VOPAGU-2260 file (C-alpha; in pm, 1 decimal, decimal comma):
REM VOPAGU-2260
SITE   aa  ch    i         X         Y         Z
SITE  MET   A    0  -13635,7   15088,9    4046,0
SITE  TYR   A    1  -13993,2   15148,8    3978,3
SITE  THR   A    2  -14183,4   14879,8    3920,6
SITE  GLN   A    3  -14561,9   14885,2    3971,1
SITE  GLY   A    4  -14788,8   14892,0    3725,7
SITE  VAL   A    5  -14571,0   14756,4    3488,8
SITE  VAL   A    6  -14685,7   14416,4    3333,4
SITE  ARG   A    7  -14498,2   14090,2    3324,3
SITE  GLU   A    8  -14441,8   13916,3    2936,0
SITE  VAL   A    9  -14624,3   13581,9    2949,6
SITE  ALA   A   10  -14639,8   13463,3    2561,4
SITE  PHE   A   11  -14246,1   13437,3    2553,5
SITE  ASP   A   12  -14160,5   13025,7    2576,9
SITE  GLU   A   13  -13840,6   12985,0    2814,1
SITE  VAL   A   14  -13720,6   12714,3    2626,4
SITE  PHE   A   15  -13877,9   12676,3    2237,8
SITE  ASP   A   16  -13901,5   13025,2    2153,4
SITE  SER   A   17  -13569,1   13160,6    2314,2
SITE  GLN   A   18  -13441,3   12867,3    2128,7
SITE  ALA   A   19  -13572,2   12947,4    1809,1
SITE  ILE   A   20  -13457,7   13327,1    1838,9
SITE  PHE   A   21  -13118,3   13225,1    1928,2
SITE  ARG   A   22  -13071,1   12954,3    1627,2
SITE  VAL   A   23  -13190,2   13311,3    1439,7
SITE  LEU   A   24  -12927,2   13538,3    1571,1
SITE  LEU   A   25  -12676,5   13246,6    1560,1
SITE  ASP   A   26  -12723,2   13211,4    1194,3
SITE  ALA   A   27  -12754,3   13643,6    1137,8
SITE  LEU   A   28  -12423,2   13668,1    1334,1
SITE  SER   A   29  -12213,6   13364,8    1133,0
SITE  ARG   A   30  -12369,7   13491,0     826,1
SITE  PRO   A   31  -12318,2   13941,4     834,3
SITE  GLY   A   32  -12551,9   14051,4     583,5
SITE  LYS   A   33  -12795,6   13824,8     596,6
SITE  VAL   A   34  -13133,6   13933,2     695,5
SITE  ILE   A   35  -13326,3   13758,3     853,9
SITE  GLN   A   36  -13688,2   13732,4     992,6
SITE  LEU   A   37  -13765,3   13684,2    1429,7
SITE  PRO   A   38  -14044,9   13462,8    1553,1
SITE  GLY   A   39  -14358,4   13662,6    1617,4
SITE  ILE   A   40  -14389,9   13732,1    2021,9
SITE  ALA   A   41  -14743,8   13860,7    2101,4
SITE  TRP   A   42  -14583,4   14105,7    2360,0
SITE  THR   A   43  -14878,4   14280,1    2542,3
SITE  GLY   A   44  -14707,8   14557,1    2776,3
SITE  SER   A   45  -14467,7   14711,7    2654,9
SITE  PRO   A   46  -14456,7   15107,6    2725,0
SITE  PRO   A   47  -14486,6   15340,8    2427,5
SITE  GLY   A   48  -14239,5   15399,8    2180,5
SITE  PHE   A   49  -14010,9   15061,9    2287,1
SITE  PRO   A   50  -13902,8   14846,7    2020,0
SITE  ALA   A   51  -14080,2   14513,7    2083,2
SITE  ALA   A   52  -13849,8   14294,6    1867,6
SITE  ALA   A   53  -13582,6   14413,3    2113,3
SITE  LEU   A   54  -13712,2   14250,4    2391,2
SITE  SER   A   55  -13750,3   13918,1    2169,8
SITE  VAL   A   56  -13392,2   13930,4    2144,9
SITE  LEU   A   57  -13296,3   14077,0    2449,6
SITE  LYS   A   58  -13473,3   13810,5    2662,6
SITE  THR   A   59  -13265,6   13560,9    2431,5
SITE  LEU   A   60  -12942,3   13635,8    2534,5
SITE  CYS   A   61  -12992,0   13801,0    2873,0
SITE  ASP   A   62  -12941,5   13636,2    3188,2
SITE  HIS   A   63  -12864,7   13694,4    3514,6
SITE  ARG   A   64  -12486,9   13657,4    3436,1
SITE  VAL   A   65  -12472,3   13961,8    3231,0
SITE  SER   A   66  -12622,7   14316,3    3232,2
SITE  PHE   A   67  -12839,0   14614,2    3014,5
SITE  SER   A   68  -12876,0   14930,1    2946,1
SITE  LEU   A   69  -13064,6   15178,2    2724,4
SITE  GLY   A   70  -12879,8   15498,1    2525,3
SITE  ARG   A   71  -12909,5   15788,4    2654,9
SITE  PRO   A   72  -13223,1   15887,6    2451,6
SITE  ASN   A   73  -13416,4   15539,3    2598,6
SITE  GLU   A   74  -13344,5   15615,0    2868,1
SITE  ARG   A   75  -13697,8   15647,5    3056,6
SITE  ARG   A   76  -13756,3   15481,3    3361,3
SITE  ALA   A   77  -14053,1   15331,7    3192,5
SITE  TRP   A   78  -13884,7   15136,0    2974,0
SITE  ILE   A   79  -13636,7   15013,7    3239,3
SITE  SER   A   80  -13880,0   14897,4    3470,5
SITE  TYR   A   81  -14038,2   14723,9    3140,6
SITE  LEU   A   82  -13684,0   14501,0    3134,2
SITE  GLU   A   83  -13604,0   14535,9    3457,3
SITE  VAL   A   84  -13965,4   14315,5    3531,4
SITE  ASN   A   85  -13930,8   14074,7    3221,7
SITE  LEU   A   86  -13550,4   14015,5    3204,3
SITE  SER   A   87  -13354,0   13838,9    3429,7
SITE  THR   A   88  -13110,9   14104,5    3440,8
SITE  PRO   A   89  -12920,5   14365,8    3664,5
SITE  PHE   A   90  -12964,8   14746,1    3478,6
SITE  ARG   A   91  -12617,9   14896,7    3501,1
SITE  ARG   A   92  -12441,9   15219,9    3360,2
SITE  LEU   A   93  -12378,2   15199,0    2984,2
SITE  GLU   A   94  -11997,1   15217,2    2978,4
SITE  GLU   A   95  -12019,7   14902,5    3206,3
SITE  ALA   A   96  -12359,1   14697,0    3084,6
SITE  ASP   A   97  -12259,2   14386,8    2812,1
SITE  PHE   A   98  -12572,6   14469,2    2624,5
SITE  VAL   A   99  -12711,1   14854,3    2521,7
SITE  LEU   A  100  -13055,8   14884,7    2319,1
SITE  PHE   A  101  -12975,4   15239,3    2120,4
SITE  ASP   A  102  -13198,3   15431,2    1860,4
SITE  GLY   A  103  -13037,8   15368,8    1576,4
SITE  ALA   A  104  -13196,5   15685,9    1398,7
SITE  GLY   A  105  -12958,7   15960,9    1627,1
SITE  PHE   A  106  -12631,4   15902,9    1714,7
SITE  ASP   A  107  -12570,9   15869,3    2037,5
SITE  GLU   A  108  -12222,6   15960,2    2211,9
SITE  GLU   A  109  -12224,6   15702,8    2468,3
SITE  PHE   A  110  -12190,8   15398,6    2234,4
SITE  ALA   A  111  -11818,5   15590,5    2211,8
SITE  TYR   A  112  -11776,1   15407,4    2575,7
SITE  LEU   A  113  -11918,7   15079,3    2518,7
SITE  LYS   A  114  -11654,1   14801,4    2630,4
SITE  ARG   A  115  -11475,2   14632,1    2386,4
SITE  GLY   A  116  -11275,0   14369,7    2640,5
SITE  THR   A  117  -10923,5   14347,2    2693,7
SITE  PRO   A  118  -10664,3   14138,6    2479,1
SITE  GLU   A  119  -10649,2   13886,1    2775,2
SITE  PHE   A  120  -11017,8   13884,0    2766,0
SITE  PRO   A  121  -11150,4   14027,9    2458,9
SITE  GLU   A  122  -11493,4   13883,7    2526,1
SITE  ARG   A  123  -11569,8   14081,5    2796,4
SITE  SER   A  124  -11726,9   14358,5    2525,5
SITE  ALA   A  125  -12054,8   14503,2    2494,2
SITE  THR   A  126  -12367,2   14401,1    2171,1
SITE  ALA   A  127  -12550,9   14733,6    2083,1
SITE  LEU   A  128  -12875,2   14658,7    1968,4
SITE  LEU   A  129  -12964,7   14852,6    1703,0
SITE  CYS   A  130  -13291,3   14954,6    1677,2
SITE  ILE   A  131  -13401,3   15107,9    1315,5
SITE  GLY   A  132  -13617,7   15145,6    1028,4
SITE  ALA   A  133  -13614,9   14865,5     787,7
SITE  LEU   A  134  -13338,7   14622,6     664,2
SITE  ALA   A  135  -13345,0   14454,8     350,9
SITE  ASP   A  136  -13046,3   14221,2     182,3
SITE  PHE   A  137  -12924,3   14392,2    -114,1
SITE  GLN   A  138  -13174,6   14213,4    -371,5
SITE  ALA   A  139  -13471,1   14285,4    -184,4
SITE  ALA   A  140  -13375,9   14622,5    -114,9
SITE  PRO   A  141  -13664,5   14867,2    -136,7
SITE  VAL   A  142  -13637,5   15203,2    -333,6
SITE  GLU   A  143  -13691,3   15438,4     -28,3
SITE  THR   A  144  -13346,3   15288,5     151,4
SITE  VAL   A  145  -13133,9   15575,2     219,6
SITE  ARG   A  146  -12776,5   15385,1     310,9
SITE  THR   A  147  -12592,6   15084,1     208,1
SITE  LEU   A  148  -12382,6   14870,8     393,5
SITE  SER   A  149  -12069,2   14676,7     246,0
SITE  LEU   A  150  -11955,9   14406,1     365,7
SITE  GLU   A  151  -11648,5   14193,9     420,1
SITE  GLY   A  152  -11498,4   13940,2     621,6
SITE  PRO   A  153  -11586,1   13603,7     854,0
SITE  GLY   A  154  -11911,2   13430,3     688,0
SITE  VAL   A  155  -11893,3   13666,7     368,0
SITE  GLU   A  156  -11859,2   13499,9      61,9
SITE  GLY   A  157  -11672,2   13785,9    -117,7
SITE  ARG   A  158  -11868,1   14087,5     -32,7
SITE  ALA   A  159  -12219,4   14127,3      72,5
SITE  ALA   A  160  -12461,7   14510,2      49,8
SITE  LEU   A  161  -12715,5   14519,8     353,7
SITE  ALA   A  162  -12995,8   14799,9     196,0
SITE  VAL   A  163  -13062,4   15002,0     577,9
SITE  SER   A  164  -13307,6   15303,1     680,5
SITE  GLY   A  165  -13314,3   15461,8     975,5
SITE  LEU   A  166  -12960,0   15402,7    1083,2
SITE  ASP   A  167  -12703,7   15751,4    1155,6
SITE  GLY   A  168  -12443,5   15630,5     984,0
SITE  ARG   A  169  -12209,4   15765,7    1241,5
SITE  TYR   A  170  -12246,6   15449,6    1398,5
SITE  VAL   A  171  -12063,3   15297,7    1161,8
SITE  ASP   A  172  -11774,0   15507,9    1146,0
SITE  GLU   A  173  -11785,6   15513,9    1569,8
SITE  ARG   A  174  -11804,3   15088,0    1487,5
SITE  ALA   A  175  -11514,8   15129,8    1272,1
SITE  ARG   A  176  -11263,4   15310,0    1583,7
SITE  ALA   A  177  -11417,3   15067,4    1840,2
SITE  ASN   A  178  -11308,2   14764,6    1686,0
SITE  ARG   A  179  -10941,3   14864,3    1531,2
SITE  PHE   A  180  -10722,2   14652,1    1793,9
SITE  ALA   A  181  -10850,8   14324,2    1725,3
SITE  PRO   A  182  -10973,5   14131,4    1891,2
SITE  MET   A  183  -11131,5   14368,1    2084,4
SITE  GLY   A  184  -11431,5   14536,7    1942,8
SITE  ILE   A  185  -11837,9   14583,1    1938,2
SITE  ASP   A  186  -12039,9   14373,2    1827,6
SITE  LEU   A  187  -12402,5   14483,4    1615,7
SITE  ILE   A  188  -12740,1   14372,2    1613,2
SITE  LEU   A  189  -13005,7   14580,5    1398,8
SITE  VAL   A  190  -13348,7   14502,0    1452,1
SITE  ASP   A  191  -13606,0   14685,5    1275,8
SITE  GLU   A  192  -13944,4   14776,6    1311,8
SITE  ALA   A  193  -14066,7   14444,7    1124,4
SITE  GLY   A  194  -13920,8   14233,0    1287,5
SITE  ARG   A  195  -13621,7   14131,1    1112,1
SITE  VAL   A  196  -13221,1   14090,9    1227,5
SITE  ALA   A  197  -12899,4   14119,9    1090,4
SITE  GLY   A  198  -12573,7   14079,6    1297,4
SITE  ILE   A  199  -12206,5   14299,8    1224,0
SITE  PRO   A  200  -11976,7   14115,8    1448,1
SITE  ARG   A  201  -11653,6   14256,8    1523,9
SITE  SER   A  202  -11408,9   14108,3    1303,1
SITE  THR   A  203  -11651,8   14235,8    1006,6
SITE  ARG   A  204  -11567,0   14521,7     741,7
SITE  VAL   A  205  -11803,8   14777,4     658,0
SITE  GLU   A  206  -11797,8   15076,9     463,3
SITE  ALA   A  207  -12100,6   15265,8     465,4
SITE  ALA   A  208  -12231,1   15382,4      48,1
């Protein structure tokens, strides 16, 4: 892959920052519907349009044992090169990758081809990182929020409501189809433009209002 001129980020502390972000992601995935702010990292070299907070998540979760890919509209050479330089993780075709970055505002039909694991090895599935406009818990939902996700399942007391903007509802529908044969399925991490995250593991039942 062509990487000449791509900036290697140096602001990320591989120990302290990765531990802090991992705790945030673990909390988000164990308590679906909870919105948490990621620690701020001073990324300086991200290519135009790249969601900087997504790099914080990928830097924390990815190593040489896994692979990454991009949804088709994001599959730009500059983005792939930037991630190859700044992750210890190889780029793979979407249907083979462990972590895949999508633009949540526009549905990518390739989402249907993400790995879902097998009955014997359900952990061999993909995690989809959806970059959206804004996240808020129900109490803090802004007036302009366009969609509310109702969540039930492990880690949720009763029912949780997650307010989102910039999320195409077809991701919710396709996720439900992908996860209908438990324990196989796809885990979601939502990241917004302000660097907030929310987790929706495969065990969570989701309805879009």
